[in-house]
N, C-alpha and C positions, 0 to 999 in steps of 0.2 A: 757524544755525538753533537755536533755543532749546529746551532739553528740561528736564523737571522732574527728570529724572535723567540724569546723565552718567556715573556710575559704570560702569567697563567690565565690572563684574560683573553689571550689571542689563541686561536685555533687554526690548525693546518690539516688538510686531509691528508691522512696516511693510511697505509696498511698496517693494521694490528694483528698480530700473533700471539695466540695464547698456546702454551705446550704444558701439558700436565701428565704426570707418571701414572700409570695403572696401579691401584691399590696401594698407593704410597704408604698408607697407614700399617701396613702389614711388614714394613721393613723395620728391622731393630735400629737402634741409635748407632749401632756400630756398622751397621750396612748402607744407612742413608748417605754418608759422604761418598762412598763408592757409587751409588745410584746417581747422586748429583754431578759427579765427575763424568759420568757415561753420558748423561743427557747434554752437558755442556760440550763435550767432546764430539758427540753426533752433530749438533747444531753448527758449532763454530767450523768444524771441518766442511759441513756442507756449504756455508757462506762462502769459505775460501775456493770451494770447488765450482761453486756457481758465479765466481768472479765479483761477489759482493765483500768489499772491505769490511772486517769487523769494526771498524770506528767509525762506519757510515750508517750503523744502525744503533738504536737504543735497545739495551737488554736490562730486564729488573729481574732479580732474583725472587722467586715465589717460595723458596723451601723446597716443594716437590715438583718444581716446574719453572718456567721462564716466561716473562712477558715481553715482548718484542715489538718495536715500532718501525716502520720503514719509511722513509721520505719518499714523495712523490716524484723525485728525480730517478729513482731506481724502478724500472718497469715491474709493475705488479706481476705481469706473465713469468718472470723469471724465478719470482718466489714461487708462483702455483706451479710453474714447470719443472725446470731444471733443479731448482733448490729442494723442492719435495722429492724428487726422484733421488737425490744425493743423501737427504734425510733418511728415506726408506733403506737405501743400501748401507749406508753407515750403521744403522739400528740392526740391520740383520748380521752384519760383520760383528758387531758387539754382542748380539745374542748367541753366537755360535758357541762361545765359551761359558756360558751360562746354564746351569740347571733350572732356574726361574727366569724366562725371558724377560727383558725389560719391554714394556709396553707404552706407546705415548698416543696420547689425544692431542691432536692438533687443529686449532680454529683459526680461520682468517675473516676480516671483515674491514672494508675501507670506510672511513668516516672520520670527522672532526675530532682532534686528538689536542689536548693541551698538556704542556709540558711546565713543570717548575722545578725546583732543586731537589724535590723528593721524588720525581718521576712523572708518570703520565696519568691522565685521567680523562673521563668522558664517557657519553652514553656508547660511544664506538667501543671503548675498552670494556665496559661491562658487557656489552652484548657478546663480544668475542670471548671472554670469560665464561659466560652462561653457554655458549655452544660447545665449549671444550668440556664443559662439565656437565652437558646435558646426558639424560637417561639413555638416549638413542646412541650417543657416542660410546658411553660406557658398555652398553649391553653389546652393542656390534662388536667392540673389541674383544668381548670375552666370548660371545656366541661363534664368532668366525675364526676365533683363534688366530687373530692377527697380531702382528708387531705393531702395526699403525692404521690409525684411523684420522681423516681430515674432514673437518666440518666447515662449510663456508656458508656465509649470510646469502639470503635469497638475492639480495642486490649485487653482490659481488658475482653470482652465478650469472645472472642476467647480463650485468655489463662486460664481464670478462671470460667466465669459463664457458658460457654458451657459444662463444665464437671460436673456441678451440685454439689451437696454438703448439708449439713444440712441447712435448710431454704433456699437454693437456687434452684430455678426452672426455668431453661433455656427456658422452653416452654412458660412461663408467659412474656417473653421479646419479644418487636417488634421493628425491625429495622426503622430507618430512614435516609435519606439523608440531610445534614445541610449545608447551605451556609453561613459559617463564614467570618469573615474579612481576616482570613488566607488562606481561600479557602474552597472548599467542603470537608466533613468529613462524615464519617458514625457514628452512634451511635446507642445504644439500651436503650428503654423505658420500664418501668416497674411501673404498681400502685399495691403496696402491698395489698395482700390479694384478689386480682381480676385477671381475666385471662388476657390473652396477650392483650394489647389495640390496638385498630383499628386506625392506624395513618393516613389512606387514606384521610379523610376530612379536615386533619389539613392544614392550609395554609402554602405554601412554604415560605422559609427563603428568605427575600429580603434585604440582608446587604446594608445599606447606603439608601435604598429608603424608603420614607414616605410612611405611611398606605394611601392606596387609590390613590396612584400616578400612573403616565402613565404606561402602559404595556411595558415589555421588547422589545427590538428592534428586528425585525425580523431576521432570520438567512440570511447571505448574505452582511453583512458589511454595511458601511455608505450609499452607494447607494441605497440599499434595504429600509434602514430606512427612506431616504428622499421620496422615491417612495411610500411607505406606507404612510407618511405624507401628502404627495400631494393627494393621493387619498382620504384620510380621509377628508381633507379640501374641496374637490371637491364634496364629498357626502354631506357633511355638508351644502355647498351652495346651492346643489339642493335640499335638505330638505327645506331649509328656503324660498327658491323661490316658491316652490309648489310640488306637487305631480301627478305623470302620472297617470291617470285615463283611463280605457278601454271605447271607444267610439264607438259603434255598428254602430252608424248613419253616419260613416265617409263617405265623397262623393267619394274618390279614392277606385277603386275596388283593387288596389294592396297593399293596406293597409298602403300606405305612411301618411295618414292623421287620421289613426285610432285611434289617442291618441289626448288628449287636455290636456292643462296644466292650472292648477289654479294658478294664481300668487298672491303674497302678497307683500307689500311694494311698493318700486319704480318700481319694474319688473312686467311687462305685457307683454304677448305674444299675438300677434292679426294674425290671419290667416283664409282666406276666409270669411271674415266678410263683412256684406252690411251695411252701415250706412245711415240712413234716414235723418239725419242732420248734422251739423257741430258738431264734438267732439273734446274734449281736451285729448291729450295723455301725461301723465306725471302728476308730481304734482305741483299744484298750490303754490308759496312761496311768502311771502312777502306781500305788499299790492297790487299786480298785480291781476286784475280780467280779463285776458286775455282769450278769449272764443275759440281762434283758436289754 
């Protein structure tokens, strides 16, 4: 791609597109080259069908996807509209012959991009890649059994998508809040050929937290978190020791002894008991045979 300025210190506002394959880690080494061929065939054919020359855009290989930047002289609406339609149709055509369909997560954002001899960089690039890799994009693609999901930044939606255009229907986009490494951002998600997706059941982003990890600390700072932890430990100990059961035969009329406790393990609770013979309280350990 030719630029008037290739100095890494200069930036130009360009459309950044990130394309990732669904669950690429599940492809074997023998299958990945064919997967990559399909991705490039889908994208490059769509560029030609949308009237965008291949040499007019910058494309970087990402192993399981492609990173693209498009100069400002090419209308963003053409990529959001016609190009996305062609990508979707080409992908559906590819998947007709596959037992396991290829799924793509596509993200778009417009922002300052710096070019050097190794590729492109900048916050606009980082954000676009984060959107394509977000939990919402991943889960929508799987939950809706879709071939393709498109995520656009909030600024791109407000500036371009909301105005509509050929093959651009803003009513078919749904917003979501994402917790990314850089902080919370808003984004909009679209499943080509379908109504606006329901984002509600999608799991919230938890950057840096492993799946199934502990819940977030409650509001109130470290003291509140410690208090909650103490309460949880106390509840766990009570559950291990036994459970409280209503005892309507309690002796005290004021209800003080209306509960009995079933104890397990080394813990036992004795109250208002009459023993007819010597009893041993506690666990017998070792070789001892004490009876008192």
